[in-house]
C-alpha positions as CSV (number, residue, x, y, z in Angstrom):
1,X,34.9,-21.2,32.2
2,X,34.3,-24.5,34.1
3,X,35.6,-25.2,37.6
4,X,39.1,-26.6,37.8
5,X,37.9,-29.8,39.4
6,X,38.3,-33.3,37.9
7,X,35.7,-35.2,36.0
8,X,35.0,-37.6,33.2
9,X,34.2,-37.7,29.5
10,X,31.6,-40.4,29.1
11,X,30.7,-41.4,25.5
12,X,28.2,-44.1,24.4
13,X,28.3,-45.3,20.8
14,X,26.3,-47.5,18.5
15,X,27.5,-48.2,15.0
16,X,24.7,-48.0,12.5
17,X,23.8,-50.6,10.0
18,X,26.2,-50.3,7.0
19,X,29.3,-49.3,9.0
20,X,31.8,-52.2,9.4
21,X,32.4,-52.9,13.1
22,X,36.0,-53.6,12.2
23,X,36.2,-50.1,10.6
24,X,34.6,-48.6,13.8
25,X,37.1,-50.3,16.1
26,X,40.2,-49.6,13.9
27,X,39.3,-45.9,13.7
28,X,38.6,-45.6,17.4
29,X,41.6,-47.6,18.6
30,X,44.2,-46.3,16.1
31,X,43.1,-42.7,15.5
32,X,40.5,-41.3,17.9
33,X,41.5,-42.7,21.3
34,X,45.3,-42.4,21.1
35,X,45.0,-38.8,20.0
36,X,43.4,-38.0,23.3
37,X,45.9,-40.0,25.3
38,X,48.7,-37.9,23.8
39,X,47.3,-35.1,26.1
40,X,48.2,-36.6,29.5
41,X,47.7,-33.2,31.2
42,X,44.0,-33.6,30.2
43,X,43.3,-37.3,30.0
44,X,44.8,-39.7,32.4
45,X,43.3,-42.8,30.8
46,X,40.9,-44.0,28.1
47,X,38.9,-47.2,28.6
48,X,36.5,-49.0,26.2
49,X,33.6,-51.1,27.5
50,X,31.1,-53.4,25.8
51,X,27.6,-53.8,27.2
52,X,26.7,-57.1,28.8
53,X,23.0,-56.3,29.4
54,X,21.9,-56.7,25.7
55,X,20.9,-53.1,25.6
56,X,22.0,-50.3,23.2
57,X,24.2,-48.3,22.8
58,X,26.5,-51.3,23.0
59,X,29.9,-49.5,23.3
60,X,31.1,-47.1,26.0
61,X,34.3,-45.1,26.2
62,X,35.3,-43.5,29.5
63,X,38.1,-40.9,29.9
64,X,39.2,-39.5,33.3
65,X,39.8,-35.7,33.0
66,X,42.3,-34.0,35.3
67,X,40.3,-30.7,35.2
68,X,37.1,-30.1,33.4
69,X,38.2,-26.6,32.5
70,X,40.6,-28.3,30.0
71,X,37.7,-29.4,27.9
72,X,37.0,-25.8,27.0
73,X,40.5,-25.0,25.8
74,X,41.6,-25.1,22.1
75,X,43.9,-28.0,22.9
76,X,40.8,-30.2,23.2
77,X,38.2,-28.4,21.2
78,X,40.5,-28.3,18.1
79,X,40.5,-32.1,18.1
80,X,36.9,-32.1,17.1
81,X,37.2,-29.1,14.9
82,X,40.0,-30.6,12.9
83,X,38.7,-34.1,12.3
84,X,40.3,-36.1,9.5
85,X,38.0,-36.9,6.6
86,X,38.2,-40.6,7.7
87,X,37.1,-39.7,11.2
88,X,34.2,-37.5,10.0
89,X,33.0,-40.3,7.7
90,X,33.2,-42.9,10.4
91,X,31.4,-40.8,13.0
92,X,28.6,-40.1,10.5
93,X,27.9,-43.9,10.7
94,X,27.8,-44.0,14.6
95,X,25.1,-42.8,17.0
96,X,27.2,-40.9,19.6
97,X,26.2,-39.4,22.9
98,X,29.0,-37.4,24.6
99,X,28.5,-36.4,28.2
100,X,30.5,-34.5,30.8
101,X,30.5,-35.6,34.4
102,X,31.8,-33.6,37.4
103,X,33.5,-35.6,40.0
104,X,31.9,-35.7,43.5
105,X,33.3,-38.5,45.6
106,X,35.1,-41.9,45.5
107,X,35.7,-44.9,47.7
108,X,37.9,-47.8,46.7
109,X,39.2,-51.2,47.9
110,X,42.7,-51.6,49.2
111,X,43.3,-53.9,46.3
112,X,42.2,-51.4,43.7
113,X,44.8,-50.3,41.1
114,X,44.1,-47.8,38.3
115,X,43.1,-49.8,35.2
116,X,45.7,-48.0,33.0
117,X,48.4,-49.4,35.3
118,X,47.2,-53.0,34.8
119,X,48.3,-55.3,31.9
120,X,45.7,-56.0,29.3
121,X,45.3,-59.5,30.6
122,X,44.6,-58.1,34.1
123,X,42.3,-55.3,32.8
124,X,40.2,-57.0,30.2
125,X,36.9,-58.3,31.5
126,X,36.7,-56.0,34.5
127,X,33.0,-55.2,35.2
128,X,31.5,-51.7,35.3
129,X,28.0,-51.0,36.6
130,X,26.8,-47.5,35.6
131,X,23.8,-46.1,37.5
132,X,22.1,-42.9,36.6
133,X,19.5,-41.3,38.9
134,X,17.2,-38.4,37.9
135,X,16.2,-36.2,40.8
136,X,12.7,-35.1,41.5
137,X,12.4,-31.5,40.2
138,X,11.8,-28.8,42.7
139,X,12.6,-30.9,45.8
140,X,15.0,-28.9,48.0
141,X,18.1,-30.7,49.1
142,X,17.6,-33.7,46.8
143,X,21.1,-33.7,45.4
144,X,22.7,-33.5,48.9
145,X,20.4,-36.2,50.3
146,X,21.2,-38.6,47.6
147,X,24.9,-38.0,47.7
148,X,25.0,-38.4,51.4
149,X,23.2,-41.7,51.2
150,X,25.6,-43.0,48.6
151,X,28.7,-42.0,50.6
152,X,27.5,-43.0,54.1
153,X,25.5,-46.1,53.5
154,X,25.1,-47.5,49.9
155,X,28.7,-47.5,48.8
156,X,30.0,-48.9,52.1
157,X,27.5,-51.7,51.7
158,X,28.5,-52.3,48.1
159,X,32.1,-52.5,49.3
160,X,31.2,-55.8,51.0
161,X,30.3,-57.5,47.7
162,X,33.1,-59.9,46.7
163,X,35.2,-58.5,43.9
164,X,34.2,-54.8,44.5
165,X,37.0,-52.5,43.5
166,X,35.8,-48.9,43.5
167,X,32.7,-46.7,43.4
168,X,32.7,-43.1,42.2
169,X,29.9,-40.5,42.3
170,X,29.5,-37.9,39.6
171,X,26.9,-35.2,38.7
172,X,25.6,-33.9,35.5
173,X,25.2,-31.5,33.8
174,X,28.8,-30.6,34.2
175,X,29.8,-27.0,35.0
176,X,31.1,-26.7,31.4
177,X,27.6,-27.4,30.1
178,X,25.8,-25.0,32.5
179,X,22.7,-25.6,34.5
180,X,20.4,-26.0,31.5
181,X,18.8,-29.4,32.3
182,X,17.8,-31.5,35.3
183,X,20.5,-32.6,37.7
184,X,21.4,-36.3,37.6
185,X,23.6,-38.3,39.9
186,X,25.8,-40.9,38.1
187,X,27.7,-43.6,39.9
188,X,30.2,-45.9,38.4
189,X,30.9,-49.2,40.3
190,X,33.9,-51.3,39.3
191,X,34.3,-55.1,40.0
192,X,36.6,-57.9,39.3
193,X,35.8,-60.4,36.5
194,X,34.5,-62.8,39.1
195,X,32.4,-61.1,41.7
196,X,29.4,-61.3,44.0
197,X,26.9,-59.1,42.1
198,X,23.5,-60.5,42.7
199,X,24.6,-62.3,45.8
200,X,23.5,-61.7,49.4
201,X,25.8,-58.7,50.0
202,X,24.4,-57.0,46.9
203,X,20.8,-57.8,47.8
204,X,21.4,-56.4,51.3
205,X,22.6,-53.1,49.9
206,X,19.5,-52.8,47.8
207,X,17.1,-53.2,50.6
208,X,17.5,-50.8,53.5
209,X,15.1,-48.2,55.1
210,X,17.4,-45.4,54.2
211,X,17.4,-46.4,50.5
212,X,13.7,-46.7,50.5
213,X,13.3,-43.2,52.0
214,X,15.7,-41.7,49.5
215,X,14.0,-43.2,46.5
216,X,10.6,-42.2,47.8
217,X,11.4,-38.6,48.4
218,X,14.1,-37.6,46.0
219,X,14.5,-39.9,43.0
220,X,12.3,-39.7,39.9
221,X,14.0,-42.3,37.7
222,X,16.9,-44.8,37.9
223,X,18.7,-46.3,34.9
224,X,21.3,-49.1,35.2
225,X,23.7,-50.5,32.6
226,X,26.4,-53.2,32.9
227,X,29.6,-53.5,30.9
228,X,32.8,-55.4,30.5
229,X,36.1,-53.7,29.7
230,X,37.7,-54.8,26.4
231,X,40.3,-52.2,25.5
232,X,42.6,-49.8,27.3
233,X,44.0,-46.9,25.2
234,X,47.6,-45.8,25.2
235,X,49.1,-42.9,23.3
236,X,50.5,-45.2,20.6
237,X,48.1,-46.9,18.1
238,X,48.4,-50.7,18.2
239,X,45.2,-52.1,16.7
240,X,46.2,-54.8,14.2
241,X,43.4,-57.2,14.7
242,X,40.6,-55.1,13.1
243,X,43.1,-53.9,10.4
244,X,43.8,-57.5,9.4
245,X,40.1,-58.0,8.6
246,X,39.7,-54.9,6.6
247,X,40.3,-54.6,2.8
248,X,43.4,-52.9,1.5
249,X,41.3,-49.9,0.6
250,X,40.8,-49.2,4.3
251,X,44.5,-48.1,4.7
252,X,44.8,-44.7,6.4
253,X,47.3,-41.9,6.7
254,X,47.1,-38.5,8.5
255,X,47.7,-35.4,6.5
256,X,51.2,-34.9,8.1
257,X,52.1,-38.6,7.4
258,X,53.1,-39.2,11.0
259,X,50.5,-41.9,11.4
260,X,49.5,-44.5,8.8
261,X,48.0,-47.9,8.6
262,X,48.2,-50.8,6.2
263,X,45.2,-53.2,6.1
264,X,44.8,-56.7,5.0
265,X,45.3,-60.2,6.5
266,X,49.0,-60.5,5.8
267,X,50.0,-56.9,5.6
268,X,48.3,-55.3,8.6
269,X,50.7,-52.7,10.1
270,X,50.6,-49.4,12.1
271,X,53.2,-46.7,11.7
272,X,53.0,-43.9,14.2
273,X,55.1,-42.2,16.9
274,X,55.5,-41.8,20.7
275,X,56.8,-38.8,22.5
276,X,59.6,-39.2,25.1
277,X,59.8,-37.4,28.4
278,X,62.0,-34.7,26.9
279,X,59.6,-34.1,24.0
280,X,61.3,-36.1,21.2
281,X,59.1,-38.0,18.7
282,X,60.1,-41.6,18.2
283,X,58.6,-43.2,15.1
284,X,57.7,-46.9,15.2
285,X,56.2,-49.7,13.1
286,X,54.1,-52.5,14.5
287,X,53.2,-55.5,12.3
288,X,53.2,-59.3,12.1
289,X,50.7,-61.4,14.0
290,X,47.6,-59.3,14.5
291,X,46.6,-60.8,17.9
292,X,47.1,-58.3,20.8
293,X,48.3,-61.3,22.8
294,X,51.0,-62.4,20.3
295,X,54.5,-62.4,21.6
296,X,56.3,-59.3,20.6
297,X,59.8,-59.3,19.0
298,X,61.5,-55.8,19.0
299,X,64.5,-54.5,17.1
300,X,66.9,-51.6,18.0
301,X,68.8,-50.3,15.0
302,X,72.4,-49.0,14.8
303,X,73.5,-45.4,14.7
304,X,72.8,-43.6,11.4
305,X,70.3,-46.2,10.2
306,X,66.5,-46.3,10.4
307,X,64.1,-49.1,11.3
308,X,64.2,-50.0,7.6
309,X,67.6,-51.6,8.1
310,X,65.6,-54.7,9.4
311,X,63.4,-55.0,6.2
312,X,65.0,-58.1,4.7
313,X,65.1,-59.9,8.1
314,X,61.5,-59.0,9.0
315,X,60.3,-60.4,5.7
316,X,62.0,-63.7,6.6
317,X,60.7,-63.7,10.1
318,X,57.1,-63.0,9.1
319,X,57.2,-66.0,6.9
320,X,59.1,-68.3,9.4
321,X,57.4,-67.1,12.6
322,X,53.8,-66.0,11.9
323,X,53.1,-66.3,15.6
324,X,55.2,-63.1,16.4
325,X,54.2,-59.5,16.5
326,X,57.1,-57.3,15.3
327,X,58.1,-53.9,16.6
328,X,60.7,-51.6,15.1
329,X,61.5,-47.9,15.9
330,X,63.9,-45.2,14.9
331,X,66.5,-44.5,17.6
332,X,66.7,-40.9,18.8
333,X,69.1,-39.0,16.5
334,X,67.7,-40.5,13.3
335,X,65.5,-37.5,12.7
336,X,66.4,-34.9,15.3
337,X,67.3,-34.3,19.0
338,X,65.4,-32.5,21.7
339,X,65.5,-28.7,21.8
340,X,67.8,-27.5,23.2
341,X,70.1,-30.3,22.0
342,X,71.3,-32.7,24.6
343,X,73.9,-35.5,24.0
344,X,72.4,-38.9,24.1
345,X,73.5,-41.7,26.5
346,X,72.6,-45.4,26.9
347,X,70.2,-44.7,29.7
348,X,68.2,-42.3,27.5
349,X,68.2,-44.9,24.7
350,X,66.9,-47.7,26.9
351,X,64.4,-45.3,28.5
352,X,63.1,-44.5,25.0
353,X,62.3,-48.1,24.4
354,X,60.6,-48.5,27.8
355,X,58.5,-45.4,26.9
356,X,57.5,-47.0,23.6
357,X,56.5,-50.3,25.2
358,X,54.5,-48.5,27.8
359,X,52.7,-46.5,25.2
360,X,51.9,-49.7,23.3
361,X,50.9,-51.5,26.5
362,X,53.5,-54.2,25.8
363,X,54.0,-55.6,29.3
364,X,57.0,-57.9,28.3
365,X,58.9,-58.5,25.1
366,X,59.4,-62.0,23.9
367,X,62.9,-60.8,22.7
368,X,64.9,-57.7,21.8
369,X,67.4,-57.7,19.0
370,X,69.8,-54.9,18.7
371,X,73.0,-54.1,16.7
372,X,75.9,-51.7,17.1
373,X,74.5,-48.8,19.2
374,X,71.3,-50.9,19.3
375,X,73.3,-53.8,20.7
376,X,74.7,-51.6,23.5
377,X,71.1,-50.3,24.0
378,X,69.9,-53.9,24.2
379,X,72.4,-54.8,26.9
380,X,71.6,-51.6,28.9
381,X,67.9,-52.4,28.5
382,X,68.4,-55.9,29.9
383,X,70.3,-54.4,32.8
384,X,67.8,-51.6,33.6
385,X,64.5,-53.2,32.6
386,X,64.8,-57.0,33.1
387,X,61.1,-57.3,34.0
388,X,60.2,-56.1,30.4
389,X,62.3,-58.8,28.6
390,X,62.3,-62.5,28.2
391,X,65.5,-62.8,26.2
392,X,67.8,-60.7,24.0
393,X,70.2,-60.8,21.1
394,X,73.0,-58.2,21.2
395,X,75.0,-57.9,18.0
396,X,78.2,-56.2,16.8
397,X,78.9,-53.9,19.8
398,X,81.4,-53.4,22.6
399,X,80.6,-53.5,26.3
400,X,82.6,-50.3,26.9
401,X,83.8,-47.3,24.9
402,X,87.4,-46.3,24.3
403,X,89.3,-43.1,23.9
404,X,90.2,-44.0,20.3
405,X,86.5,-44.6,19.4
406,X,85.6,-41.2,20.9
407,X,88.2,-39.5,18.8
408,X,86.9,-41.3,15.7
409,X,83.3,-40.1,16.4
410,X,84.5,-36.5,16.7
411,X,86.2,-36.8,13.3
412,X,83.1,-38.3,11.8
413,X,81.0,-35.4,13.1
414,X,83.4,-33.0,11.4
415,X,82.9,-34.8,8.1
416,X,79.1,-34.8,8.4
417,X,79.0,-31.1,9.2
418,X,81.4,-30.4,6.3
419,X,80.5,-28.7,3.0
420,X,79.2,-30.4,-0.1
421,X,76.9,-32.9,1.5
422,X,79.2,-34.0,4.2
423,X,76.7,-36.6,5.5
424,X,76.8,-38.3,2.0
425,X,80.6,-38.5,2.2
426,X,80.3,-39.9,5.7
427,X,77.7,-42.4,4.5
428,X,80.0,-43.8,1.8
429,X,82.9,-44.1,4.2
430,X,80.7,-45.7,6.9
431,X,79.2,-48.4,4.8
432,X,82.6,-49.3,3.3
433,X,83.9,-49.6,6.9
434,X,80.8,-51.5,8.1
435,X,80.3,-54.0,5.3
436,X,82.2,-57.2,4.5
437,X,84.3,-57.0,1.2
438,X,82.0,-59.7,-0.1
439,X,79.0,-57.5,0.4
440,X,80.6,-54.5,-1.2
441,X,81.5,-56.4,-4.4
442,X,78.8,-59.1,-4.7
443,X,75.8,-57.2,-3.2
444,X,76.2,-53.7,-4.5
445,X,72.5,-53.1,-4.3
446,X,72.6,-53.8,-0.5
447,X,75.6,-51.4,-0.1
448,X,73.8,-48.7,-2.1
449,X,70.6,-49.1,-0.1
450,X,72.5,-48.7,3.2
451,X,74.5,-45.8,1.9
452,X,71.3,-43.9,1.0
453,X,69.8,-44.8,4.4
454,X,72.8,-43.4,6.2
455,X,73.0,-40.3,4.0
456,X,69.5,-39.2,5.0
457,X,70.2,-39.2,8.7
458,X,69.8,-35.8,10.5
459,X,73.3,-34.3,10.8
460,X,72.4,-32.7,14.2
461,X,70.8,-36.0,15.2
462,X,74.0,-37.9,14.4
463,X,76.1,-35.2,16.2
464,X,74.3,-35.6,19.5
465,X,73.2,-39.3,19.4
466,X,76.7,-40.7,18.6
467,X,77.8,-39.3,22.0
468,X,76.0,-42.2,23.6
469,X,79.0,-44.2,22.4
470,X,81.7,-41.8,23.7
471,X,81.9,-42.6,27.4
472,X,80.2,-45.8,28.7
473,X,81.2,-48.9,30.5
474,X,78.8,-51.8,31.3
475,X,81.4,-54.4,32.4
476,X,80.4,-54.4,36.0
477,X,76.7,-54.2,35.4
478,X,76.5,-56.9,32.8
479,X,77.4,-59.6,35.4
480,X,74.1,-59.0,37.2
481,X,72.0,-59.7,34.1
482,X,69.5,-62.5,34.7
483,X,67.8,-62.3,31.3
484,X,69.1,-65.0,28.8
485,X,71.2,-63.4,26.1
486,X,72.9,-64.4,22.9
487,X,75.8,-62.4,21.3
488,X,76.2,-62.3,17.5
489,X,78.9,-60.7,15.3
490,X,79.8,-60.7,11.7
491,X,83.1,-62.4,11.1
492,X,84.5,-59.4,9.2
493,X,83.4,-56.7,11.6
494,X,86.5,-54.5,12.3
495,X,88.4,-57.1,10.2
496,X,87.8,-59.6,12.9
497,X,88.7,-57.4,15.8
498,X,85.1,-57.2,17.1
499,X,84.9,-61.0,17.1
500,X,87.8,-61.1,19.5
501,X,86.4,-58.3,21.7
502,X,83.0,-59.9,22.1
503,X,84.6,-63.3,22.7
504,X,86.5,-61.6,25.5
505,X,83.5,-60.3,27.4
506,X,80.8,-62.9,26.7
507,X,81.8,-65.0,29.7
508,X,81.0,-62.0,32.0
509,X,77.4,-61.7,30.8
510,X,75.1,-62.9,33.6
511,X,76.0,-65.7,36.0
512,X,76.8,-68.2,33.3
513,X,78.1,-66.1,30.4
514,X,76.6,-66.1,26.9
515,X,77.1,-67.9,23.7
516,X,78.8,-66.0,20.8
517,X,77.6,-66.8,17.3
518,X,79.7,-65.6,14.2
519,X,77.9,-64.9,10.9
520,X,80.2,-65.8,8.0
521,X,81.0,-63.3,5.2
522,X,79.3,-60.4,7.1
523,X,80.5,-57.2,8.7
524,X,79.0,-54.8,11.1
525,X,75.3,-55.3,10.1
526,X,75.0,-59.0,9.4
527,X,71.2,-58.9,9.5
528,X,71.2,-56.4,6.6
529,X,74.1,-58.0,4.7
530,X,73.1,-61.7,5.1
531,X,69.6,-61.8,6.5
532,X,69.0,-65.5,5.8
533,X,72.3,-66.5,7.5
534,X,71.6,-64.2,10.4
535,X,68.1,-65.7,10.9
536,X,69.6,-69.2,10.9
537,X,72.0,-68.1,13.6
538,X,69.4,-66.7,16.0
539,X,66.2,-68.6,15.1
540,X,66.8,-71.5,17.6
541,X,67.5,-69.1,20.4
542,X,64.3,-67.1,19.7
């Protein structure tokens, strides 16, 4: 068993002729890397670099490891043993060199911040210099002498180079590989995009008597590579750009169906999941503009529905606003609840969205649109995470709960838990209560679609997630909101009662209040009942 010290997984890769580079990147960014980042107790980050020195291998992936002993456990080794057929086929077309480094020492600038904590704009283009030194065989004390020189002279001199961020010293072979080959000292030096490499400070560090003595006595060979960072992994797959350039036949799905991709210029999409702090899986779908820098529009659905409630509206938006990337997810309770079950609350629901954005490395949403429980979640998110949001649209919700509503939820739980498919009975009653009479008579296919969606909700998930609407009050908090917001409601929601309620609190939203837009001939879910009219209502604001 290896020592429990930290270290690094260092992987160089060169796609062979015949393998599409887009296929290589899509596999690595959507399948391989995120799988490892879902093991935060092992990997604290995952970074991809591209060579800038015109040498091969061209691509490098670096993963910081909390304890090298973890790399000998089944949690990690099973990842390789249970590769998907797609992964096995792709790796067969790549020259791969996996190496394990044991951590020795580090020095860093006061301005250094871990790359995984930076936004993509801040991180991309950061420079990495990798230096590998082979020690002269049989020279006693060589490793100690070289490490001492690095720590006491060389790195302190490198730190004077403009743009220097951090230098780390590693050794190989790692303890998990055993002492079966010559010892090498590997140093990784990180710099800002604009830096003083090659300048006077750099030249001074490369020309000292101590350095000359060390190289003469202890070093047999030195290799140096330079790279730029181009991708930072998160635990959630988000690679649309390569997907958009691949043929439809390149679509992929895991055996369990929890992760899937759709390829093609207009259809590129990723469906996957993130795991919350309490262990719940939250499925999501990312689609639309394939650029990683495209503004992201997110949707938060109502209780008892899935992310598919937005399908008609998303189709309209993808045609009208091809500049937007679109994110949807299933609210907790759609599929299940944590074990043991815990009642949901609005803080949990807004935290779930923040977790999703972090996993996808979305630093700020262009806008968030939510309805019903998703509307309350949207308002709570604007209160709690204003830095993650440019604007929001909150629909068909109330700013506070009432005793009457709490009693109604308890009655609905009893129906859902009742015999003879109680959830199906609840679905029929719910959709009839939600939808405008016009929808029920003139758009029966929409009513049937929504009834089926509600009927397939987890009963236990409904029981515990609906409790987020039992006891909450955001009246005082909403006045502090600085994020611009728009309120929207269907004219028939609650037979018009919700229009009056939302009109009553819109003036208290933020310092200047918010506009209230009413969608005609729509009820509780206007974006599902009348998607074109709903889009006309919010498009200017967005």
